[in-house]
Structures are given as structure tokens and as C-alpha cells.
C-alpha positions in Angstrom: 0.0 0.0 0.0 1.3 3.5 -0.9 1.9 6.0 1.8 -1.0 8.2 2.7 -0.5 11.8 2.5 -3.3 14.0 4.0 -2.5 17.4 2.4 -1.3 18.8 -0.9 1.0 21.8 -1.5 -2.2 23.8 -2.4 -3.7 22.8 0.9 -0.6 24.1 2.8 -0.6 27.4 0.9 -4.3 28.0 1.7 -4.0 26.8 5.3 -0.8 28.7 6.2 -1.2 31.8 4.0 2.5 31.4 3.1 4.4 30.2 0.0 5.1 26.4 0.2 8.6 25.6 1.4 11.1 23.8 -0.8 10.4 20.1 -1.1 6.9 20.6 0.3 5.8 17.2 -1.0 8.3 15.4 0.9 7.6 17.5 4.1 3.9 16.8 3.8 4.5 13.1 3.4 6.7 13.1 6.6 4.1 15.2 8.4 1.4 12.8 7.4 3.4 9.9 8.9 3.8 12.0 12.0 0.0 12.5 12.1 -0.6 8.8 11.5 1.7 7.9 14.5 -0.6 10.1 16.7 -3.6 8.2 15.4 -2.5 4.6 16.4 -5.6 4.1 18.4 -8.1 6.3 16.6 -11.2 4.9 15.1 -12.7 6.4 11.9 -14.0 5.4 8.5 -11.6 4.8 5.6 -11.7 3.8 2.0 -9.9 0.8 0.5 -6.7 2.9 0.4 -6.8 3.8 4.1 -7.8 7.3 3.4 -10.5 8.9 5.7 -14.0 9.2 4.2 -15.7 11.5 6.7 -15.5 15.3 5.8 -14.6 16.3 9.4 -11.8 13.6 9.7 -10.5 14.6 6.3 -10.3 18.3 7.3 -8.7 17.4 10.7 -5.9 15.2 9.1 -5.3 17.9 6.5 -5.1 20.7 9.0 -2.9 18.6 11.3 -0.5 17.7 8.4 -0.1 21.4 7.4 0.3 22.4 11.1 3.1 19.8 11.4 5.0 21.2 8.4 4.5 24.7 9.6 5.9 23.7 13.1 8.9 21.9 11.6 9.6 24.9 9.4 9.4 27.4 12.4 11.5 25.3 14.7 14.1 24.4 11.9 13.4 20.7 12.3 14.2 18.5 9.4 11.7 15.9 10.3 14.3 13.9 12.2 13.2 15.3 15.6 16.7 16.4 16.4 16.3 20.2 16.1 16.4 22.2 19.2 17.0 19.3 21.6 20.3 20.4 23.0 21.4 23.9 23.8 25.1 23.0 23.5 26.8 20.3 21.4 30.5 19.6 20.9 31.9 16.8 18.7 35.4 16.2 20.0 35.5 14.6 22.5 31.7 14.4 22.3 29.7 16.7 24.7 26.0 17.4 24.8 24.4 19.5 27.6 21.2 21.2 28.4 18.7 18.9 27.0 15.6 20.8 26.3 12.0 19.7 26.8 11.0 16.3 25.6 8.3 16.1 23.0 4.9 16.7 24.6 2.7 15.3 21.9 0.7 12.0 22.0 2.8 8.8 22.6 5.8 11.0 23.1 5.7 12.3 19.4 7.0 15.7 18.7 3.7 16.7 17.3 2.9 20.4 16.6 0.6 21.9 19.2 -1.7 23.0 16.4 -1.8 19.5 14.9 -2.6 18.0 18.1 -5.5 20.4 18.6 -6.8 19.7 15.2 -6.8 16.0 16.0 -8.4 16.5 19.3 -11.2 18.8 18.0 -12.2 16.0 15.6 -12.2 13.5 18.5 -9.3 11.5 17.1 -7.0 11.6 20.1 -6.8 10.3 22.5 -8.0 7.3 20.5 -10.9 5.3 21.8 -11.8 2.0 20.4 -15.6 1.6 20.5 
């Protein structure tokens, strides 16, 4: 099954009011995976490709994906989760200090606060199996 991507570059431009960043398609694909990781216990209807079918869920996943890209652009994160984790790093002979806050998102994910709110408003997190 192909990876699911919940927003397009046009969605990002409309949502953020900003020009799309370089490699926006790759960033949206990464952000969609981050959003999926936050939804491991979510219950919602999907089509045969695993894409949501309910308009409010489609909107929430689109908005959360756009928010995740925006958050990573603002924090300088490349999607690896490494940005902003240390306030001092040396390479020889290795020294890291001042670990900053750990991710506060669901399941320990570094999920953008606006992405988390979009998913919560749609009732997708915390996931509840009915």
C-alpha cells in the first residue's frame, strides 16, 4: 500500500497563507506519517486505500499535516526530531548538555501543538476504540 498523504501543497498554501517551502511534497509526506503515528488508536472510517472518508476527519488530518509542516519549518526541524534538543553540542571529544524539553505530543511524539489540537477537535485523540 502506498503511503497516505493527507494534504497537498495547495492545501498548505491555503492553510498557512505562506508560500510552500522547498520540497513541500516530501515534508507533507513526513508530516502525514507523524500524524498517523499520533492516530494509532483512533477509530474512523476509511476507504480501501486507508484514506479517511468523513469530511470532518479529512479536514482534521489535512489541517494537522499542514500544522506539522509549519511547526517543523518554524523550529528548523528537518523531520528527524533532532532540532532544538540540545542547547550546547560539541563533537570532540563528544559533549552534549542542556537537554531541552522532551516532546509533549501523544505517545511521546514531537507533534505540533496546532496539529494536536486539530486532531483533538475531531475527536481522534486520545484514541478510543468503541
